[in-house]
C-alpha positions in Angstrom: 0.6 17.4 -5.1 1.1 16.6 -8.8 1.4 13.0 -10.0 4.9 13.5 -11.3 6.1 14.6 -7.8 4.4 11.7 -6.1 6.0 9.3 -8.6 9.4 10.8 -8.1 9.2 10.5 -4.3 7.8 6.9 -4.4 10.7 5.9 -6.8 13.2 7.5 -4.4 11.7 5.6 -1.5 11.7 2.3 -3.3 15.3 2.8 -4.5 16.3 3.4 -0.8 14.4 0.3 0.2 16.3 -1.8 -2.4 19.6 -0.3 -1.3 19.1 -0.7 2.5 16.6 -3.5 2.9 17.0 -5.9 0.0 17.7 -8.6 2.7 13.9 -8.8 3.2 13.3 -9.6 -0.5 16.2 -12.0 -0.8 15.0 -14.0 2.2 11.3 -13.8 1.2 10.0 -12.2 4.4 6.4 -11.6 5.0 4.5 -9.0 3.0 3.7 -7.0 6.2 7.4 -6.9 7.1 8.3 -5.6 3.7 5.4 -3.1 3.8 6.7 -1.7 7.1 10.1 -1.0 5.8 8.8 0.5 2.5 6.5 2.8 4.7 9.6 3.9 6.6 11.3 5.0 3.4 8.1 6.6 2.2 7.9 8.6 5.4 11.3 10.0 4.7 10.2 10.9 1.1 6.9 12.4 2.3 7.8 14.2 5.5 4.8 16.5 5.4 2.4 13.5 5.4 1.7 10.7 7.8 2.6 7.3 6.3 0.9 4.4 8.0 0.8 0.6 7.6 -2.5 -1.3 7.8 -4.3 1.8 9.0 -7.8 0.5 9.6 -9.8 3.6 10.5 -11.8 6.3 8.7 -11.8 8.8 11.5 -12.9 6.7 14.6 -14.8 4.2 12.5 -13.4 1.1 10.8 -12.8 1.4 7.1 -15.7 -0.2 5.3 -15.6 -0.1 1.5 -18.1 -1.6 -0.9 -16.1 -4.6 -1.9 -16.9 -8.3 -2.2 -16.2 -10.4 0.9 -13.4 -12.2 -1.0 -11.6 -8.9 -1.5 -11.9 -7.7 2.1 -8.7 -8.5 3.9 -10.2 -8.4 7.4 -13.6 -9.0 9.0 -15.0 -7.5 12.2 -16.5 -9.4 15.1 -19.8 -9.5 13.2 -18.3 -10.9 10.1 -18.6 -7.7 8.1 -16.0 -6.9 5.5 -13.3 -4.4 6.5 -10.5 -3.0 4.4 -7.0 -2.5 5.8 -4.7 -1.0 3.1 -1.1 -2.1 3.2 0.3 1.5 3.2 -1.4 4.9 3.1 0.0 8.4 2.8 -2.4 10.8 4.4 -3.3 13.3 7.0 -4.8 11.5 9.9 -8.4 12.1 10.8 -11.8 11.9 8.9 -11.2 15.0 6.8 -7.7 13.9 5.5 -6.6 14.8 2.9 -5.7 11.4 1.7 -2.9 11.4 -0.8 -2.2 7.7 -1.7 -3.1 4.2 -0.9 -0.6 1.4 -1.7 -1.1 -2.3 -2.0 2.0 -4.5 -1.8 2.1 -7.9 -3.7 4.9 -10.4 -4.0 5.6 -11.4 -7.6 4.1 -14.8 -8.3 1.4 -14.6 -5.6 -1.3 -17.1 -6.7 -4.0 -14.7 -5.4 -3.3 -12.3 -8.3 -3.9 -8.6 -8.1 -7.6 -8.2 -8.9 -8.6 -7.6 -5.2 -5.6 -5.3 -4.7 -6.9 -3.2 -7.6 -10.4 -3.3 -6.3 -9.2 -2.1 -2.8 -7.3 0.8 -4.4 -10.3 1.8 -6.6 -12.5 1.7 -3.5 -10.0 3.9 -1.5 -10.1 6.4 -4.3 -13.8 6.5 -4.8 -15.1 6.1 -1.3 -12.4 7.7 0.9 -11.1 10.2 -1.8 -7.5 9.0 -2.0 -6.0 11.0 -4.8 -3.5 8.3 -6.0 -3.1 4.6 -5.7 -0.2 2.3 -6.5 0.2 -1.4 -6.8 3.8 -2.3 -5.8 5.3 -5.6 -6.7 8.2 -7.2 -4.8 10.3 -9.9 -6.4 11.3 -12.4 -3.8 11.5 -15.6 -5.8 14.8 -17.5 -5.7 17.1 -17.1 -8.7 15.6 -13.7 -9.7 16.8 -10.2 -9.2 15.2 -9.0 -5.9 13.5 -5.8 -6.8 10.5 -3.7 -5.8 8.7 -1.4 -8.3 5.3 0.2 -9.0 3.5 -2.2 -11.2 0.5 0.1 -11.7 -0.5 3.6 -10.9 -4.1 4.8 -10.3 -4.9 8.5 -10.5 
């Protein structure tokens, strides 16, 4: 799928999220809750793909990417770094194909976006995701509550 088509469908899904689920932004709900609803709209925009939230497997194995421990967002029982992307658009199973990995970040998050970028780059280089997107959600009081792609990776 061409990048323009992916961008168009993502924009369509984010527009639908803003129309139908802006309550989540206005009331500063948890990032996981927001990601779940964005994934719902992405599934409608990408009906021929599986859209999953916090999908933590590469086939039957946990996703392990070469990231620093501070950028891994989960550890296994042995303390080894695991990566659980916020949202992925893919065909389930080890062989994929893997279309897109998405990291969600609330605007103003003190953690910044460096680790989100590193996770997207690792998804692309290790697990062969074709595209990546860093999506920013504005949930701060007194601001327009929006959601948009802050950065594309292809």
